[in-house]
C-alpha positions in Angstrom: -27.4 0.1 -7.4 -24.6 -2.0 -9.0 -24.0 -2.6 -12.7 -21.6 -5.5 -12.2 -23.5 -8.8 -12.9 -23.0 -12.2 -11.3 -24.4 -15.2 -13.1 -27.3 -17.2 -11.7 -25.1 -20.2 -11.2 -21.7 -19.3 -9.9 -18.9 -21.9 -10.1 -17.1 -22.8 -6.9 -13.9 -20.9 -6.0 -11.9 -24.1 -6.8 -13.5 -24.2 -10.3 -12.8 -20.5 -10.9 -9.2 -20.9 -9.7 -8.6 -23.9 -12.0 -10.0 -21.9 -14.9 -7.8 -18.9 -14.1 -4.7 -21.2 -13.9 -5.6 -22.6 -17.3 -6.0 -19.1 -18.7 -2.5 -18.3 -17.6 -0.9 -21.4 -19.2 0.2 -22.0 -22.7 1.3 -19.4 -25.3 -0.1 -16.2 -24.1 -2.8 -15.4 -21.6 -6.5 -15.9 -22.2 -7.5 -12.4 -21.2 -11.2 -13.0 -22.1 -11.2 -15.9 -19.7 -9.8 -13.8 -16.9 -12.3 -11.1 -17.6 -15.2 -13.5 -17.7 -14.4 -15.0 -14.4 -13.2 -12.0 -12.3 -15.5 -9.5 -13.9 -18.6 -11.4 -12.9 -17.7 -12.1 -9.2 -18.6 -9.8 -6.3 -16.1 -8.8 -3.5 -16.8 -11.8 -1.3 -16.5 -14.2 -4.2 -13.3 -12.7 -5.4 -11.9 -13.0 -1.9 -12.6 -16.7 -1.8 -11.0 -17.1 -5.3 -7.8 -15.3 -4.0 -7.7 -17.6 -1.0 -8.4 -20.8 -2.9 -5.9 -20.0 -5.7 -3.2 -19.4 -3.0 -4.1 -22.7 -1.4 -4.1 -24.7 -4.6 -1.0 -23.3 -6.3 1.0 -21.7 -3.5 1.2 -18.4 -5.3 -0.7 -15.1 -5.0 -3.4 -14.5 -7.6 -2.6 -10.8 -7.6 1.1 -11.5 -8.3 0.2 -13.9 -11.1 -2.1 -11.3 -12.7 0.7 -8.8 -12.4 3.1 -11.0 -14.3 0.6 -12.2 -16.9 -1.1 -8.9 -17.9 0.1 -5.4 -18.8 -0.9 -1.7 -19.1 -4.2 -0.2 -18.0 -5.9 -3.6 -18.1 -3.5 -5.0 -15.6 -3.9 -2.0 -13.3 -7.7 -2.2 -13.5 -8.1 -5.9 -12.9 -5.6 -5.9 -10.0 -7.5 -3.1 -8.3 -10.8 -5.0 -8.9 -9.4 -8.3 -7.6 -7.8 -6.8 -4.5 -9.6 -6.7 -1.2 -11.6 -3.3 -1.3 -10.0 -1.8 1.8 -6.5 -2.7 0.6 -7.4 -1.3 -2.9 -8.5 2.0 -1.4 -5.4 2.2 0.9 -3.3 1.7 -2.2 -5.1 4.4 -4.1 -4.7 6.8 -1.2 -1.0 6.0 -0.9 -0.4 6.6 -4.6 -2.2 10.0 -4.3 -0.2 11.1 -1.3 3.1 10.0 -2.8 2.7 12.4 -5.7 5.2 15.2 -5.4 2.8 17.8 -6.7 -0.5 17.4 -4.8 -3.3 19.2 -6.6 -7.0 18.7 -6.4 -6.8 15.8 -8.8 -4.7 13.8 -6.3 -6.5 14.8 -3.1 -9.9 14.0 -4.5 -9.0 10.3 -4.0 -8.8 10.9 -0.2 -12.2 12.8 -0.4 -13.9 10.0 -2.2 -12.7 7.4 0.2 -13.6 9.4 3.3 -16.9 10.8 2.2 -18.5 8.1 0.0 -17.5 5.0 2.1 -19.4 3.4 5.0 -17.9 4.1 8.4 -16.8 0.4 8.7 -15.1 0.5 5.2 -13.3 3.7 6.1 -12.0 2.1 9.3 -10.9 -1.0 7.3 -9.0 1.3 4.8 -7.2 2.9 7.7 -6.2 -0.5 9.1 -5.1 -1.7 5.7 -3.0 1.5 5.3 -1.1 0.8 8.5 -0.5 -2.8 7.5 0.6 -2.1 4.0 2.7 1.1 4.4 4.0 1.0 8.0 2.4 4.3 8.9 -1.1 5.5 9.4 -3.1 7.4 6.8 -3.3 10.3 9.1 0.5 10.4 9.6 1.0 10.3 5.8 -1.4 13.2 5.3 0.3 15.2 8.1 3.7 14.7 6.5 2.8 15.4 2.9 0.0 17.9 2.8 1.7 21.2 3.5 -1.2 23.6 3.3 -2.6 23.7 6.9 -6.3 24.3 6.0 -6.3 21.3 3.6 -4.4 19.2 6.1 -6.9 20.0 8.8 -9.9 19.2 6.7 -8.4 15.9 5.3 -7.4 14.7 8.8 -10.9 15.4 10.1 -12.5 13.5 7.3 -10.3 10.4 7.3 -10.5 10.1 11.1 -14.3 10.3 11.3 -16.6 7.5 12.2 -20.1 8.7 11.2 -23.3 7.2 12.6 -24.5 5.0 9.8 -28.3 5.0 10.2 -30.9 7.4 9.0 -31.3 9.9 11.8 -32.1 13.5 11.3 -32.7 16.3 13.8 -34.4 19.3 12.2 -33.2 21.7 14.9 -29.6 20.7 14.4 -29.9 21.1 10.6 -31.2 24.6 11.1 -28.6 25.7 13.6 -25.7 24.2 11.7 -26.9 25.6 8.4 -26.5 29.0 10.2 -23.0 28.1 11.4 -21.9 27.2 7.9 -23.5 30.3 6.4 -21.7 32.5 8.9 -18.3 30.9 8.2 -18.8 31.3 4.4 -19.8 35.0 4.8 -16.7 35.6 7.0 -14.5 33.5 4.6 -13.5 31.3 7.5 -13.9 28.1 5.6 -11.3 26.2 7.7 -13.0 27.1 10.9 -13.1 24.2 13.4 -16.9 24.3 13.5 -17.1 23.7 9.7 -14.6 20.8 9.8 -16.4 19.3 12.8 -19.8 19.4 11.1 -18.6 18.0 7.8 -16.5 15.3 9.4 -18.7 14.0 12.2 -22.4 14.3 11.2 -24.1 11.4 9.5 -24.8 11.6 5.8 -28.6 12.0 6.3 -28.1 14.8 8.8 -25.8 16.6 6.5 -28.1 16.3 3.6 -30.9 17.8 5.7 -28.5 20.6 6.8 -27.6 21.4 3.1 -31.3 21.5 2.2 -32.1 23.7 5.2 -29.3 26.0 4.1 -30.8 26.4 0.7 -34.3 27.1 2.1 -32.9 29.7 4.5 -30.5 31.6 2.3 -31.8 31.1 -1.2 -28.6 29.5 -2.7 -27.2 26.1 -2.3 -24.2 25.9 0.0 -22.1 24.8 -3.0 -23.1 28.0 -4.8 -22.1 30.2 -1.9 -18.8 28.5 -1.4 -18.1 28.8 -5.1 -18.9 32.5 -5.0 -16.5 33.2 -2.0 -13.4 33.0 -4.1 -10.9 30.6 -5.7 -8.5 28.4 -3.8 -7.7 24.7 -3.3 -9.6 24.8 0.0 -12.8 26.0 -1.8 -12.4 23.4 -4.5 -11.9 20.6 -1.9 -14.9 21.8 0.2 -17.2 21.8 -2.8 -16.0 18.2 -3.6 -16.6 17.2 0.0 -20.2 18.5 -0.1 -20.9 16.8 -3.5 -19.5 13.5 -2.3 -21.6 13.6 0.8 -24.8 15.0 -0.8 -24.7 13.5 -4.4 -21.9 11.0 -4.8 -23.3 9.9 -8.2 -22.9 13.4 -9.5 -19.3 13.5 -8.4 -18.4 10.2 -10.0 -20.2 11.2 -13.2 -18.0 14.3 -13.3 -14.9 12.1 -12.7 -15.8 9.9 -15.7 -16.6 12.9 -17.9 -13.3 14.6 -17.0 -11.5 11.3 -17.7 -12.8 10.9 -21.3 -13.3 14.6 -22.3 -10.8 16.3 -24.6 -7.7 14.9 -26.1 -6.7 11.6 -24.6 -8.1 9.6 -21.7 -7.1 9.8 -18.0 -7.1 6.1 -17.5 -6.3 6.3 -13.8 -9.4 8.3 -12.9 -11.6 6.4 -15.2 -10.4 3.1 -13.8 -10.9 4.3 -10.2 -14.4 5.5 -10.8 -15.6 2.3 -12.5 -13.8 -0.2 -10.4 -14.7 1.4 -7.0 -18.4 2.1 -7.8 -19.4 -0.9 -10.0 -20.6 -2.8 -7.0 -22.2 0.2 -5.2 -24.0 2.9 -7.2 -22.8 2.8 -10.9 -26.4 2.5 -12.1 -27.1 5.9 -10.4 -23.9 7.3 -11.8 -24.9 6.2 -15.2 -28.3 8.0 -14.9 -26.7 11.1 -13.5 -24.2 11.1 -16.4 -27.0 11.1 -18.9 -28.8 13.9 -17.0 -25.8 16.1 -16.9 -24.2 15.5 -20.4 -27.2 14.1 -22.4 -25.1 11.2 -23.6 -24.4 7.6 -22.5 -21.7 6.9 -19.9 -21.2 3.4 -21.4 -20.7 4.8 -24.9 -18.2 7.4 -23.6 -16.2 4.6 -22.0 -16.3 2.5 -25.2 -15.3 5.4 -27.4 -12.3 6.3 -25.3 -10.9 2.9 -24.5 -9.7 -0.1 -26.4 -8.7 -3.8 -26.2 -8.9 -5.8 -23.0 -9.1 -2.6 -20.9 -12.3 -1.6 -22.7 -13.7 -5.1 -22.5 -13.1 -5.3 -18.8 -14.6 -1.9 -18.0 -17.7 -2.7 -20.2 -18.0 -6.0 -18.2 -18.1 -4.0 -14.9 -20.7 -1.7 -16.4 -22.9 -4.7 -17.0 -22.4 -5.0 -20.7 -21.1 -8.6 -21.0 -22.4 -11.8 -19.4 
């Protein structure tokens, strides 16, 4: 369930575009005006605003936002205003361009491939080709050097899962056994493991994970964690969490972003911007269950200025 709130009476795209243009004019930008408009419009409404603004003023709204704003606020609102597939393609590209690719970078690819609908993932792949003159798969192949990780990531981003609730108990039982056997033999990059995780629909996989726990006494995550320490193990656990309980994954992303000295604004922005229209209400509940404190307060305490105001707006705090 989303936290971002749209007003009962929504202005027309022309009215919103005119108000945005006015917010950009004069001495300094009216950041509150920009937040009030864009922070309270859903993806389809933002698309119409982008198109209308271009038609009215013969300039890109994204380009204008880039020239008028700055810092983390600019990055957050541009990601929010962008078309979601283009936004996620950009996030994936930035992650893959990092010279040192650790778990922190590759988790972006996992999030996009394991928490998106099949149609959205396909749209991201198309947007990637259009924006960066190569496919997402090509970029993974050329930049992820560790073969087991490359194999897994390619399987995940290339998948097109069945998107309806369909579960076969016999398949869940047999594939739980396949996964258990691979974990026991420490063959976590086995083709069967990658095939199961990258092709089965989400409901089938959740049933398989539950069957695994019933048959073997531990969750599949526990058994993978107990099998050693490596990047592949960390990535596999992330894959399972994103498929089984994405709200838990994103609660952890937010927590890691605000915990300790300083804030990791990139991760915090990504979590709030990409989930505010999808399941941020569930993430907020999971955050409280896990950490016994409010996600909203954590964001407020660790951010400031227009950046804080914008994130709070997406969390449903301002209307």
